[in-house]
Z-matrix of the N, CA and C atoms (Angstrom, degrees):
N
C 1 1.422
C 2 1.587 1 106.85
N 3 1.301 2 113.84 1 124.92
C 4 1.416 3 119.55 2 180.00
C 5 1.541 4 110.42 3 -78.14
N 6 1.401 5 112.94 4 152.56
C 7 1.479 6 117.62 5 175.08
C 8 1.588 7 107.28 6 -138.44
N 9 1.340 8 116.03 7 160.61
C 10 1.355 9 127.14 8 174.12
C 11 1.538 10 111.36 9 -60.22
N 12 1.299 11 115.39 10 125.81
C 13 1.477 12 123.42 11 -179.10
C 14 1.466 13 114.93 12 -61.74
N 15 1.408 14 116.49 13 -28.29
C 16 1.459 15 118.04 14 -175.92
C 17 1.492 16 111.28 15 -103.30
N 18 1.343 17 120.01 16 -50.54
C 19 1.393 18 123.00 17 -175.94
C 20 1.520 19 115.03 18 -90.03
N 21 1.340 20 115.44 19 -19.83
C 22 1.533 21 120.83 20 -177.53
C 23 1.521 22 112.05 21 75.43
N 24 1.278 23 118.82 22 19.17
C 25 1.512 24 124.64 23 173.04
C 26 1.513 25 108.32 24 -58.30
N 27 1.270 26 115.71 25 131.66
C 28 1.504 27 124.84 26 175.38
C 29 1.544 28 109.98 27 -141.64
N 30 1.357 29 117.01 28 -177.51
C 31 1.406 30 123.80 29 -179.66
C 32 1.561 31 107.04 30 -59.79
N 33 1.327 32 116.54 31 134.42
C 34 1.478 33 122.36 32 170.60
C 35 1.484 34 111.41 33 -108.37
N 36 1.269 35 116.01 34 148.28
C 37 1.486 36 121.86 35 -176.48
C 38 1.516 37 112.68 36 -121.71
N 39 1.322 38 118.88 37 140.08
C 40 1.434 39 121.96 38 177.79
C 41 1.501 40 110.11 39 -163.36
N 42 1.320 41 116.16 40 -159.25
C 43 1.397 42 120.91 41 177.38
C 44 1.552 43 116.84 42 -106.53
N 45 1.314 44 114.30 43 142.89
C 46 1.501 45 115.77 44 172.56
C 47 1.529 46 102.93 45 -101.74
N 48 1.384 47 109.74 46 129.04
C 49 1.472 48 116.56 47 -176.49
C 50 1.536 49 113.78 48 -108.35
N 51 1.292 50 117.74 49 128.83
C 52 1.411 51 124.18 50 178.41
C 53 1.597 52 106.49 51 -79.10
N 54 1.347 53 110.78 52 175.84
C 55 1.485 54 116.30 53 176.49
C 56 1.446 55 112.00 54 -61.50
N 57 1.405 56 119.79 55 -32.87
C 58 1.427 57 127.35 56 175.30
C 59 1.435 58 113.21 57 -78.65
N 60 1.298 59 122.65 58 1.90
C 61 1.473 60 131.20 59 -177.54
C 62 1.505 61 111.95 60 63.24
N 63 1.296 62 117.98 61 33.76
C 64 1.462 63 127.28 62 171.89
C 65 1.532 64 104.78 63 -74.37
N 66 1.332 65 120.12 64 130.89
C 67 1.511 66 118.78 65 -177.67
C 68 1.605 67 109.32 66 -106.39
N 69 1.285 68 113.10 67 135.83
C 70 1.423 69 122.19 68 171.88
C 71 1.551 70 111.22 69 -137.26
N 72 1.253 71 116.91 70 142.56
C 73 1.499 72 121.58 71 -169.24
C 74 1.536 73 107.78 72 -70.02
N 75 1.340 74 116.45 73 142.45
C 76 1.489 75 122.60 74 173.25
C 77 1.545 76 108.73 75 -149.06
N 78 1.291 77 114.80 76 171.70
C 79 1.453 78 121.61 77 175.19
C 80 1.454 79 115.37 78 -133.53
N 81 1.388 80 114.60 79 150.17
C 82 1.436 81 119.81 80 174.87
C 83 1.467 82 108.14 81 -112.83
N 84 1.280 83 118.59 82 124.76
C 85 1.457 84 127.55 83 -179.19
C 86 1.541 85 114.85 84 -98.07
N 87 1.322 86 116.28 85 134.27
C 88 1.515 87 114.79 86 175.31
C 89 1.533 88 113.08 87 -75.42
N 90 1.281 89 117.63 88 157.01
C 91 1.454 90 117.91 89 -177.86
C 92 1.578 91 108.42 90 -87.96
N 93 1.327 92 111.56 91 83.95
C 94 1.519 93 118.21 92 -174.76
C 95 1.488 94 111.59 93 -82.28
N 96 1.257 95 118.82 94 135.10
C 97 1.491 96 127.85 95 172.12
C 98 1.413 97 111.25 96 -124.26
N 99 1.470 98 114.03 97 135.65
C 100 1.425 99 116.83 98 177.09
C 101 1.582 100 106.31 99 -93.83
N 102 1.388 101 111.96 100 115.44
C 103 1.361 102 120.67 101 -177.94
C 104 1.504 103 116.01 102 -126.72
N 105 1.332 104 119.60 103 153.44
C 106 1.500 105 123.05 104 174.84
C 107 1.550 106 103.80 105 -97.65
N 108 1.317 107 112.71 106 120.40
C 109 1.493 108 118.64 107 -176.51
C 110 1.525 109 110.16 108 -141.21
N 111 1.361 110 111.88 109 160.87
C 112 1.498 111 117.10 110 166.83
C 113 1.466 112 105.87 111 -110.80
N 114 1.379 113 116.38 112 123.49
C 115 1.410 114 121.52 113 178.73
C 116 1.500 115 114.31 114 -102.33
N 117 1.300 116 115.88 115 115.95
C 118 1.453 117 124.89 116 -171.00
C 119 1.493 118 113.18 117 52.30
N 120 1.321 119 118.18 118 41.09
C 121 1.467 120 123.98 119 175.62
C 122 1.571 121 118.39 120 78.43
N 123 1.317 122 110.86 121 13.43
C 124 1.448 123 117.36 122 177.71
C 125 1.536 124 107.25 123 -73.46
N 126 1.384 125 114.18 124 -177.16
C 127 1.432 126 121.37 125 -179.71
C 128 1.515 127 107.61 126 -73.19
N 129 1.313 128 123.12 127 154.84
C 130 1.407 129 128.92 128 -179.07
C 131 1.558 130 110.19 129 -60.25
N 132 1.340 131 118.46 130 130.98
C 133 1.393 132 121.92 131 -174.69
C 134 1.571 133 108.49 132 -140.95
N 135 1.324 134 117.62 133 147.22
C 136 1.464 135 123.23 134 172.38
C 137 1.482 136 108.79 135 -89.47
N 138 1.314 137 116.50 136 124.46
C 139 1.474 138 118.32 137 -173.73
C 140 1.511 139 103.87 138 -145.73
N 141 1.366 140 114.46 139 157.85
C 142 1.447 141 122.13 140 169.51
C 143 1.558 142 109.98 141 -86.82
N 144 1.326 143 122.87 142 129.66
C 145 1.384 144 125.06 143 174.85
C 146 1.512 145 108.72 144 -133.96
N 147 1.293 146 119.92 145 148.82
C 148 1.383 147 119.46 146 173.88
C 149 1.463 148 108.09 147 -80.60
N 150 1.331 149 120.25 148 156.48
C 151 1.412 150 126.53 149 -178.12
C 152 1.544 151 109.51 150 -58.35
N 153 1.306 152 116.06 151 -36.68
C 154 1.437 153 119.19 152 -179.38
C 155 1.565 154 112.97 153 -70.14
N 156 1.289 155 115.97 154 -40.33
C 157 1.464 156 121.17 155 175.02
C 158 1.503 157 112.74 156 -63.93
N 159 1.355 158 117.21 157 -45.41
C 160 1.441 159 124.99 158 175.34
C 161 1.586 160 113.12 159 -53.57
N 162 1.285 161 111.19 160 -50.71
C 163 1.438 162 118.17 161 -175.44
C 164 1.589 163 110.00 162 -63.49
N 165 1.389 164 111.87 163 -48.40
C 166 1.481 165 114.64 164 179.50
C 167 1.433 166 113.62 165 -66.45
N 168 1.342 167 120.62 166 -32.27
C 169 1.527 168 123.38 167 178.04
C 170 1.425 169 113.29 168 -69.98
N 171 1.341 170 118.41 169 -41.89
C 172 1.468 171 124.22 170 172.06
C 173 1.483 172 114.12 171 -55.48
N 174 1.299 173 110.28 172 -46.72
C 175 1.521 174 119.84 173 -177.51
C 176 1.539 175 112.34 174 -64.25
N 177 1.323 176 119.56 175 -43.29
C 178 1.377 177 121.20 176 -175.52
C 179 1.525 178 114.69 177 -93.71
N 180 1.380 179 117.64 178 -2.14
C 181 1.506 180 124.15 179 172.32
C 182 1.457 181 115.57 180 87.91
N 183 1.356 182 118.23 181 6.43
C 184 1.504 183 118.40 182 -179.36
C 185 1.496 184 112.07 183 -82.21
N 186 1.438 185 117.77 184 -19.93
C 187 1.463 186 123.11 185 -176.57
C 188 1.497 187 105.59 186 -118.49
N 189 1.335 188 121.48 187 131.06
C 190 1.422 189 123.50 188 173.38
C 191 1.532 190 106.44 189 -120.29
N 192 1.383 191 115.15 190 128.26
C 193 1.466 192 119.28 191 178.74
C 194 1.449 193 109.53 192 -80.26
N 195 1.419 194 116.12 193 145.29
C 196 1.518 195 122.32 194 -176.37
C 197 1.454 196 102.94 195 -110.93
């Protein structure tokens, strides 16, 4: 199972609840993207990042796309 290289986000598990409150197991998957980036000026590296982490990192300058 892949995970975000920066935040460590991975698949979460829980219950799906119907209107009658019947519980069945389900999962929530992060929007992982495999991208080549420089993190804080390091060498270019292929890593998995969530779209949310990538967007935030590009905005604040800690991540540079290669």
